C-alpha positions in Angstrom: -44.1 14.1 -98.3 -42.8 17.5 -98.4 -42.8 19.5 -95.4 -43.9 23.3 -95.1 -40.8 25.4 -95.0 -40.9 27.4 -91.4 -40.5 31.5 -91.1 -36.6 31.3 -90.9 -36.2 29.3 -94.1 -39.0 31.5 -95.9 -36.9 34.7 -94.4 -33.6 33.1 -96.0 -35.2 32.4 -99.4 -36.4 36.1 -99.5 -33.3 37.7 -98.3 -31.5 35.3 -101.1 -33.6 36.6 -103.8 -33.4 40.2 -103.2 -29.7 40.1 -102.6 -29.3 38.4 -105.9 -32.2 40.0 -108.0 -31.8 43.7 -107.0 -27.9 44.5 -106.2 -27.5 48.0 -104.4 -25.6 50.2 -106.9 -22.3 51.4 -105.5 -23.2 54.9 -105.9 -26.4 54.3 -103.7 -24.0 52.7 -101.0 -21.4 55.7 -100.9 -24.4 58.0 -100.3 -25.9 56.2 -97.7 -22.3 55.6 -95.7 -21.7 59.4 -96.3 -25.2 60.3 -94.9 -24.9 58.2 -91.9 -21.8 59.7 -91.2 -23.3 63.0 -90.9 -24.9 63.1 -87.5 -27.6 65.8 -86.8 -27.9 68.1 -89.7 -28.7 71.5 -88.9 -29.1 72.7 -92.7 -32.1 73.3 -94.7 -32.2 70.9 -97.5 -32.9 72.6 -101.0 -35.6 71.0 -102.9 -34.9 70.0 -106.7 -36.8 71.8 -109.1 -35.6 71.3 -112.1 -33.5 68.2 -113.7 -32.8 68.2 -117.4 -32.0 64.3 -117.1 -36.1 64.5 -116.3 -37.0 67.0 -119.3 -38.1 65.1 -122.4 -37.5 68.3 -124.4 -34.0 68.0 -123.8 -33.8 64.5 -124.9 -33.8 65.7 -128.8 -31.1 68.1 -128.1 -28.5 65.3 -126.7 -26.4 63.6 -129.5 -23.9 60.9 -129.3 -22.1 60.5 -125.6 -22.9 63.9 -124.4 -23.8 64.1 -120.9 -24.5 67.6 -120.2 -26.9 68.0 -117.2 -28.6 71.0 -116.0 -29.9 71.2 -112.1 -32.3 73.8 -110.2 -32.6 74.0 -106.4 -34.6 76.2 -104.4 -34.7 77.2 -100.3 -36.7 80.1 -99.6 -35.4 82.8 -101.2 -32.1 81.2 -102.6 -32.0 79.6 -105.8 -28.7 77.4 -106.7 -28.7 76.7 -110.6 -25.6 74.1 -111.2 -24.6 72.6 -114.4 -22.4 69.2 -114.9 -20.5 70.0 -118.0 -20.2 67.5 -120.8 -17.0 66.1 -119.3 -18.8 65.4 -116.1 -15.4 66.5 -114.4 -16.5 70.0 -114.0 -19.4 71.7 -112.4 -20.2 75.4 -112.9 -23.2 77.1 -110.9 -24.6 80.5 -109.7 -26.5 81.4 -106.4 -29.1 83.7 -106.3 -29.3 86.1 -105.0 -25.5 86.8 -104.7 -24.1 88.0 -101.5 -22.1 86.7 -98.6 -22.4 83.2 -98.9 -20.0 80.6 -98.5 -20.1 77.7 -101.0 -18.4 74.2 -100.4 -18.4 71.1 -102.5 -19.1 67.8 -100.1 -18.6 63.9 -101.4 -18.4 61.2 -99.0 -14.6 61.9 -98.7 -15.3 65.6 -96.9 -15.6 68.9 -97.8 -13.9 71.4 -99.9 -14.4 75.1 -100.3 -15.2 76.6 -103.8 -14.6 80.2 -104.9 -17.8 82.6 -105.5 -17.6 85.7 -107.2 -19.3 88.7 -106.5 -22.4 87.6 -109.1 -22.7 84.2 -106.9 -20.9 82.2 -110.1 -18.6 79.5 -109.0 -16.7 76.3 -110.8 -15.0 73.6 -109.4 -13.7 70.4 -110.6 -15.5 67.0 -109.7 -14.7 63.3 -109.2 -17.4 60.7 -110.2 -19.6 59.8 -107.6 -22.2 61.4 -105.3 -22.1 65.0 -104.1 -23.8 68.1 -102.9 -23.5 71.6 -103.0 -23.4 73.3 -99.3 -24.3 77.0 -98.6 -23.6 78.7 -95.5 -24.3 82.5 -94.3 -24.6 84.6 -91.1 -28.1 83.7 -91.2 -28.7 79.9 -92.5 -27.0 77.0 -93.9 -28.6 75.4 -96.8 -27.6 71.9 -98.7 -28.9 70.2 -102.0 -29.7 66.6 -102.2 -27.1 64.3 -102.8 -26.1 64.3 -106.5 -24.4 61.4 -108.5 -22.2 61.8 -111.7 
């Protein structure tokens, strides 16, 4: 006669099933590790208001292997518009309203400053993987959620 498994055996079976059925994507692991190392966050989190990946009207405009992506974020009076160009190695963006705002690009490896012109426009190279845009002014700091290329 077979015996019923005990709680520890059931937990081991469930853990094994989850680990082998739903592996965690590498980019999700990188974002989680980066977030863990941040400590306290003093910046306001900008809210995603548009992502072309979720815009059904843009599906018909895509062709071949092109992977152009546009995103918009808002945090109070600040709007952040970015585009990942087709090569996915370049990001262009604009901060509205323009002003005395410092912009940096954060990856799990750290932050690097990005030059912003008088109209709030910026351009930077980007490596594949997670990143976010960080803004700071004399009054406040703002960050976008993590974005994965």
